[in-house]
C-alpha positions as CSV (number, residue, x, y, z in Angstrom):
1,X,43.7,56.6,-109.0
2,X,42.8,54.3,-106.4
3,X,42.0,55.7,-102.9
4,X,43.6,54.7,-100.3
5,X,41.5,53.9,-96.8
6,X,39.5,51.4,-95.3
7,X,39.2,47.7,-97.3
8,X,35.7,46.4,-97.9
9,X,35.9,43.6,-95.2
10,X,36.6,39.4,-96.6
11,X,33.8,37.9,-97.7
12,X,35.7,34.6,-96.1
13,X,34.9,35.7,-92.4
14,X,32.1,34.3,-90.8
15,X,28.6,36.3,-90.8
16,X,28.5,38.5,-87.9
17,X,25.6,36.4,-86.2
18,X,28.2,33.9,-86.2
19,X,31.0,36.1,-84.8
20,X,28.5,37.4,-81.8
21,X,27.7,33.6,-80.7
22,X,31.4,32.6,-81.3
23,X,32.2,35.5,-78.4
24,X,29.2,35.1,-76.1
25,X,30.9,31.4,-76.1
26,X,34.2,32.6,-75.4
27,X,32.9,34.8,-72.6
28,X,30.6,32.0,-71.2
29,X,32.6,29.1,-71.2
30,X,35.7,29.2,-69.1
31,X,38.5,27.0,-69.7
32,X,40.0,24.4,-66.8
33,X,43.1,26.3,-67.2
34,X,41.5,29.6,-67.1
35,X,40.5,29.3,-63.2
36,X,42.2,27.3,-60.5
37,X,40.9,23.8,-59.0
38,X,39.3,25.8,-56.0
39,X,36.9,27.9,-58.1
40,X,36.1,24.8,-60.5
41,X,35.3,23.1,-57.4
42,X,33.2,25.3,-56.0
43,X,31.1,25.9,-59.4
44,X,30.4,22.0,-59.1
45,X,29.5,22.3,-55.6
46,X,26.9,25.0,-56.8
47,X,25.2,22.5,-58.7
48,X,21.4,22.1,-57.6
49,X,22.1,18.3,-56.9
50,X,25.4,18.6,-55.4
51,X,24.0,21.4,-52.7
52,X,22.7,18.9,-50.4
53,X,24.4,15.9,-48.7
54,X,24.0,12.9,-51.2
55,X,23.2,10.3,-48.2
56,X,21.3,12.6,-45.7
57,X,20.2,15.7,-47.2
58,X,21.7,18.2,-45.2
59,X,22.3,21.2,-46.6
60,X,26.0,22.9,-47.9
61,X,27.8,19.7,-47.9
62,X,31.6,20.5,-47.3
63,X,33.1,17.1,-47.8
64,X,33.6,14.9,-50.8
65,X,34.2,11.2,-51.7
66,X,36.9,11.6,-54.1
67,X,36.7,8.2,-55.8
68,X,32.3,7.8,-55.3
69,X,32.1,11.6,-56.7
70,X,29.7,12.3,-53.7
71,X,29.3,15.9,-51.6
72,X,28.7,14.6,-48.1
73,X,27.9,16.2,-45.0
74,X,30.2,16.5,-42.0
75,X,28.4,13.9,-39.9
76,X,28.3,11.5,-43.1
77,X,31.6,11.9,-44.3
78,X,32.9,10.1,-40.6
79,X,30.7,7.1,-41.7
80,X,33.0,7.4,-44.9
81,X,36.1,7.0,-43.5
82,X,35.0,4.0,-41.4
83,X,34.5,2.3,-44.9
84,X,38.5,2.6,-45.7
85,X,39.8,5.2,-48.1
86,X,39.6,1.6,-50.8
87,X,35.9,2.1,-51.0
88,X,35.2,6.3,-50.2
89,X,38.4,8.3,-49.6
90,X,37.4,11.9,-48.3
91,X,38.5,15.4,-48.7
92,X,37.6,18.4,-47.4
93,X,36.3,21.2,-50.0
94,X,37.9,24.2,-47.8
95,X,40.8,22.2,-45.7
96,X,42.2,20.2,-48.6
97,X,44.7,21.4,-52.1
98,X,43.0,20.3,-54.8
99,X,44.5,19.5,-58.1
100,X,42.8,20.1,-61.4
101,X,43.2,16.3,-62.5
102,X,41.0,15.6,-59.0
103,X,38.4,18.0,-60.2
104,X,38.2,16.8,-63.5
105,X,37.7,12.9,-61.6
106,X,34.9,14.6,-59.7
107,X,33.2,16.0,-63.1
108,X,33.5,12.5,-64.7
109,X,31.3,10.9,-61.9
110,X,28.4,13.5,-62.1
111,X,27.9,14.6,-58.6
112,X,25.5,13.3,-56.4
113,X,23.1,13.2,-59.2
114,X,24.6,10.3,-60.9
115,X,26.2,9.0,-57.7
116,X,22.7,8.4,-56.2
117,X,21.1,7.3,-59.7
118,X,23.8,4.7,-59.5
119,X,24.1,3.8,-55.4
120,X,20.2,3.9,-54.7
121,X,18.6,2.7,-58.1
122,X,16.4,0.0,-56.4
123,X,16.2,1.0,-52.2
124,X,13.1,-1.0,-51.3
125,X,9.7,0.6,-50.4
126,X,9.7,0.4,-46.7
127,X,13.4,1.7,-46.1
128,X,13.8,5.2,-45.5
129,X,17.1,7.3,-46.1
130,X,18.9,9.0,-43.4
131,X,18.1,12.9,-42.5
132,X,20.1,15.6,-41.3
133,X,18.4,14.7,-37.8
134,X,19.6,10.7,-37.9
135,X,21.5,9.1,-35.8
136,X,24.9,8.0,-36.3
137,X,23.7,3.9,-36.2
138,X,21.4,4.8,-39.2
139,X,23.9,7.2,-41.3
140,X,26.3,4.0,-40.8
141,X,24.4,1.3,-41.6
142,X,22.9,3.0,-44.7
143,X,26.0,4.1,-46.1
144,X,27.6,0.6,-45.8
145,X,24.7,-1.1,-47.4
146,X,25.1,1.6,-50.1
147,X,28.6,1.5,-50.8
148,X,30.0,-1.6,-49.5
149,X,27.9,-3.7,-49.7
150,X,26.2,-2.7,-53.3
151,X,22.6,-3.3,-51.9
152,X,21.0,-0.7,-53.9
153,X,23.2,-0.3,-56.9
154,X,21.7,-0.7,-60.3
155,X,21.7,-3.6,-63.0
156,X,23.8,-1.6,-65.3
157,X,26.9,-2.3,-62.7
158,X,25.9,-6.2,-63.0
159,X,25.7,-6.3,-58.7
160,X,22.5,-8.3,-57.9
161,X,19.9,-6.2,-55.6
162,X,19.2,-8.4,-52.9
163,X,15.3,-7.8,-52.2
164,X,12.0,-9.1,-53.5
165,X,10.8,-8.0,-57.0
166,X,8.1,-6.8,-55.4
167,X,10.2,-3.9,-53.5
168,X,10.9,-2.1,-56.9
169,X,10.7,-2.5,-60.7
170,X,14.6,-3.4,-61.3
171,X,15.3,-6.5,-63.6
172,X,16.4,-9.8,-63.0
173,X,20.6,-9.6,-62.6
174,X,22.3,-11.2,-66.2
175,X,25.7,-12.8,-65.5
176,X,28.6,-12.2,-67.6
177,X,28.1,-16.1,-68.8
178,X,24.8,-15.8,-70.0
179,X,25.6,-12.8,-72.5
180,X,27.6,-14.7,-74.9
181,X,26.2,-18.1,-74.4
182,X,23.1,-19.6,-75.6
183,X,19.7,-19.9,-73.2
184,X,19.7,-23.3,-71.6
185,X,17.5,-25.1,-68.8
186,X,19.3,-25.0,-65.7
187,X,21.0,-28.1,-63.6
188,X,21.1,-28.6,-60.0
189,X,24.6,-27.9,-60.1
190,X,24.2,-24.9,-62.2
191,X,21.9,-23.5,-59.9
192,X,24.0,-23.7,-57.2
193,X,27.0,-22.0,-58.8
194,X,25.0,-19.6,-59.7
195,X,24.1,-19.1,-55.8
196,X,28.0,-19.1,-55.2
197,X,28.2,-16.7,-57.8
198,X,25.1,-14.5,-56.5
199,X,26.7,-14.6,-52.6
200,X,30.6,-13.5,-53.8
201,X,29.6,-11.1,-56.7
202,X,29.2,-8.0,-54.5
203,X,32.4,-8.9,-52.9
204,X,34.3,-9.2,-56.4
205,X,33.0,-5.8,-57.2
206,X,34.9,-4.1,-54.3
207,X,38.0,-6.4,-54.1
208,X,39.1,-4.6,-57.7
209,X,39.4,-1.1,-55.8
210,X,41.2,-2.5,-52.9
211,X,43.9,-4.1,-54.5
212,X,46.5,-2.0,-53.3
213,X,46.2,-3.3,-49.7
214,X,48.5,-6.3,-50.4
215,X,49.0,-7.0,-46.1
216,X,47.1,-10.0,-44.5
217,X,45.2,-7.8,-42.0
218,X,43.4,-6.2,-45.1
219,X,42.5,-8.9,-47.3
220,X,41.0,-10.3,-44.0
221,X,39.0,-7.5,-43.8
222,X,37.6,-8.3,-47.6
223,X,37.1,-11.7,-46.5
224,X,33.9,-11.1,-44.2
225,X,31.7,-9.0,-46.7
226,X,30.4,-11.6,-48.2
227,X,28.4,-12.4,-44.9
228,X,25.1,-11.2,-45.3
229,X,24.5,-11.5,-41.4
230,X,24.1,-8.0,-39.5
231,X,27.0,-7.4,-37.2
232,X,27.4,-4.4,-35.0
233,X,29.9,-1.8,-36.4
234,X,32.8,-0.2,-34.4
235,X,32.7,2.3,-36.8
236,X,29.4,3.5,-35.2
237,X,30.6,6.4,-32.9
238,X,30.0,9.8,-32.5
239,X,33.1,12.2,-33.6
240,X,34.9,15.0,-31.7
241,X,36.6,16.2,-34.3
242,X,39.1,15.7,-36.8
243,X,43.0,15.4,-37.3
244,X,44.9,16.5,-40.1
245,X,48.0,14.7,-40.9
246,X,51.2,15.5,-42.4
247,X,53.5,12.6,-43.5
248,X,56.7,14.8,-44.0
249,X,59.5,12.5,-44.9
250,X,60.7,9.0,-43.6
251,X,64.8,9.0,-42.4
252,X,67.1,5.8,-42.9
253,X,64.3,2.9,-43.8
254,X,65.0,-0.3,-43.7
255,X,65.9,-2.0,-47.2
256,X,63.4,-4.8,-48.1
257,X,64.7,-5.0,-51.9
258,X,68.4,-5.3,-53.0
259,X,69.8,-2.2,-52.2
260,X,66.3,0.1,-51.4
261,X,62.7,0.1,-50.9
262,X,59.6,1.1,-51.6
263,X,57.9,2.7,-49.2
264,X,54.4,3.9,-48.2
265,X,53.0,5.0,-44.9
266,X,49.3,3.4,-43.6
267,X,47.5,5.5,-41.0
268,X,44.2,3.7,-39.3
269,X,42.1,5.2,-36.1
270,X,39.6,2.7,-35.0
271,X,37.9,1.5,-38.4
272,X,39.5,4.3,-40.9
273,X,42.3,3.6,-43.1
274,X,43.7,5.9,-45.3
275,X,47.3,5.9,-46.9
276,X,50.2,7.9,-49.0
277,X,51.5,7.4,-52.4
278,X,54.5,4.6,-52.7
279,X,57.9,6.3,-53.5
280,X,60.1,4.3,-55.8
281,X,63.9,3.4,-54.6
282,X,64.1,5.5,-51.8
283,X,65.2,4.8,-47.9
284,X,64.6,8.9,-47.1
285,X,61.5,9.3,-48.7
286,X,59.6,13.1,-48.7
287,X,56.2,12.5,-48.7
288,X,55.0,15.8,-47.6
289,X,51.1,14.3,-47.5
290,X,48.6,15.7,-46.2
291,X,45.4,13.2,-44.9
292,X,42.5,13.7,-43.0
293,X,40.9,11.2,-40.0
294,X,37.5,11.7,-38.0
295,X,38.4,11.3,-34.2
296,X,36.2,9.4,-32.5
297,X,34.4,9.8,-28.9
298,X,36.7,7.2,-27.1
299,X,39.9,9.0,-28.9
300,X,41.6,5.7,-30.2
301,X,45.7,5.9,-30.7
302,X,46.8,7.0,-34.2
303,X,48.6,3.6,-35.9
304,X,51.2,4.1,-38.2
305,X,52.4,1.5,-40.5
306,X,55.2,1.4,-43.0
307,X,55.5,-0.9,-45.9
308,X,57.6,-1.7,-49.1
309,X,55.4,-1.9,-52.2
310,X,56.4,-5.2,-54.3
311,X,54.7,-6.0,-57.3
312,X,54.4,-10.2,-57.0
313,X,54.3,-11.1,-53.6
314,X,52.7,-9.2,-50.4
315,X,54.3,-6.0,-49.8
316,X,57.0,-6.2,-47.0
317,X,56.7,-4.6,-43.4
318,X,58.9,-2.1,-42.5
319,X,57.8,-0.7,-38.9
320,X,55.1,0.8,-37.2
321,X,54.2,3.1,-34.2
322,X,52.0,4.7,-32.4
323,X,50.3,8.1,-31.4
324,X,48.5,9.2,-28.5
325,X,46.3,12.3,-29.8
326,X,44.3,12.8,-26.5
327,X,46.8,15.8,-25.5
328,X,47.1,17.6,-28.8
329,X,43.1,17.0,-28.5
330,X,42.9,18.4,-24.6
331,X,44.7,21.1,-25.6
332,X,43.0,22.3,-29.2
333,X,39.5,22.3,-26.7
334,X,41.2,24.1,-24.3
335,X,42.4,26.6,-26.7
336,X,38.7,26.8,-28.0
337,X,37.6,28.2,-24.4
338,X,40.4,30.8,-24.1
339,X,40.8,31.9,-27.5
340,X,43.9,33.0,-27.9
341,X,44.6,33.2,-31.5
342,X,48.9,34.9,-31.2
343,X,51.0,32.0,-32.1
344,X,52.7,30.1,-28.9
345,X,53.9,27.2,-27.5
346,X,51.2,25.5,-26.0
347,X,52.3,22.2,-24.3
348,X,55.5,19.6,-25.2
349,X,56.2,15.8,-24.3
350,X,59.7,15.1,-23.7
351,X,61.7,12.3,-25.4
352,X,62.9,9.3,-23.5
353,X,64.2,6.0,-24.3
354,X,61.1,4.4,-23.1
355,X,59.0,6.3,-25.4
356,X,59.4,5.9,-29.5
357,X,59.5,10.0,-29.4
358,X,63.2,10.5,-31.2
359,X,63.2,14.2,-29.7
360,X,60.8,16.4,-27.3
361,X,57.3,16.6,-29.3
362,X,56.0,20.4,-29.0
363,X,52.7,21.1,-29.4
364,X,52.1,24.9,-31.0
365,X,49.4,27.4,-31.9
366,X,50.4,28.4,-35.5
367,X,48.2,30.7,-37.6
368,X,45.2,30.1,-34.9
369,X,45.6,26.4,-35.8
370,X,46.6,23.7,-32.9
371,X,49.4,21.6,-34.4
372,X,52.2,19.1,-32.9
373,X,55.4,17.9,-34.8
374,X,56.5,14.3,-34.0
375,X,59.8,12.3,-35.1
376,X,58.7,8.6,-35.0
377,X,61.0,6.0,-34.0
378,X,59.8,3.0,-35.8
379,X,59.4,-0.4,-33.7
380,X,59.7,-3.7,-34.5
381,X,62.2,-3.4,-37.4
382,X,65.6,-2.9,-37.8
383,X,66.0,1.2,-38.4
384,X,63.9,4.2,-39.5
385,X,62.3,7.0,-38.3
386,X,58.9,9.3,-39.4
387,X,58.5,12.7,-39.7
388,X,54.8,13.9,-38.7
389,X,52.9,16.7,-38.2
390,X,49.5,16.8,-36.7
391,X,46.8,19.5,-36.6
392,X,43.6,19.4,-34.8
393,X,40.4,20.8,-36.7
394,X,36.9,21.3,-34.8
395,X,34.3,19.9,-36.7
396,X,32.6,23.3,-37.1
397,X,35.7,23.8,-40.2
């Protein structure tokens, strides 16, 4: 009679050593669905190459250029914002809400090590990178040359390095046309064509990224980039704080298509520009989208533009507005001195027929944060209102 008891383990199973290796792998490798985007972002930030600013080397960077993949410090983040969101979209590691898709994008870009191997491949020997103590002008000049003009980029990106061969070891640039055609002796006309191609190549690289800005004033911004002449940059200023703008909703917006519109909002302050996503077929869109801008020392107004997205022609204008953020900034500075933490009303701006504010705008202290709610009547358009929430963020955050 056969005894009942423990059966002999099947020989179909993997050896004990393999099972142990698999167990170790499962314990050490945490899939993206098992941890939130914040935890994954912190893990990425803890990598050796991401522990210092990609541009100046300051320790413990708390800001990220999402489309470049660079971890940067608060001082360099201001220079990045001056480039425009089409070149560098800056997010805060702590203040912004992150998604797994955004973290995946950063992982694909490889962090600071990969970013600098691409954008600093051929820095001339006599040019020094900014350091943590560098001035705003030095940072802004280097960052613009690095990311907008692409003067230090590698050959893999087909971007010419404008310095003589003695400065670096980069190979001579190869044009796309030379890959598919046999070698030939250059003629005077082809030499002239190559020169034009060289002058315009850097600009073409970035126009593709910024194609979503279809209005004329942005196209004019692109036009000046092929000019190599150094001009004073308006973005070279000290920043006194950050303004977090929550574009909440639009109401009764203007019709720009047959019966509806595809609206989006552009925010600008000084040389900085950011934009919301496009909401299709909606005259009362709800964005609830937070965008961040640096506040320059001269505290310019926050400009608001609304456009209707079009595919085959220039985007249609749907109104504009302007917000004076000086009262909010002054209140936030005063609150830092007072040290008040309890929620309370700090100020009020009364609506009037002369102003573009639809109803009284209040400045509140909520959970230690200074915020202002504004309903803006759009100007130079037949109809439309925009609801916006502002929050003044100290640079220390």
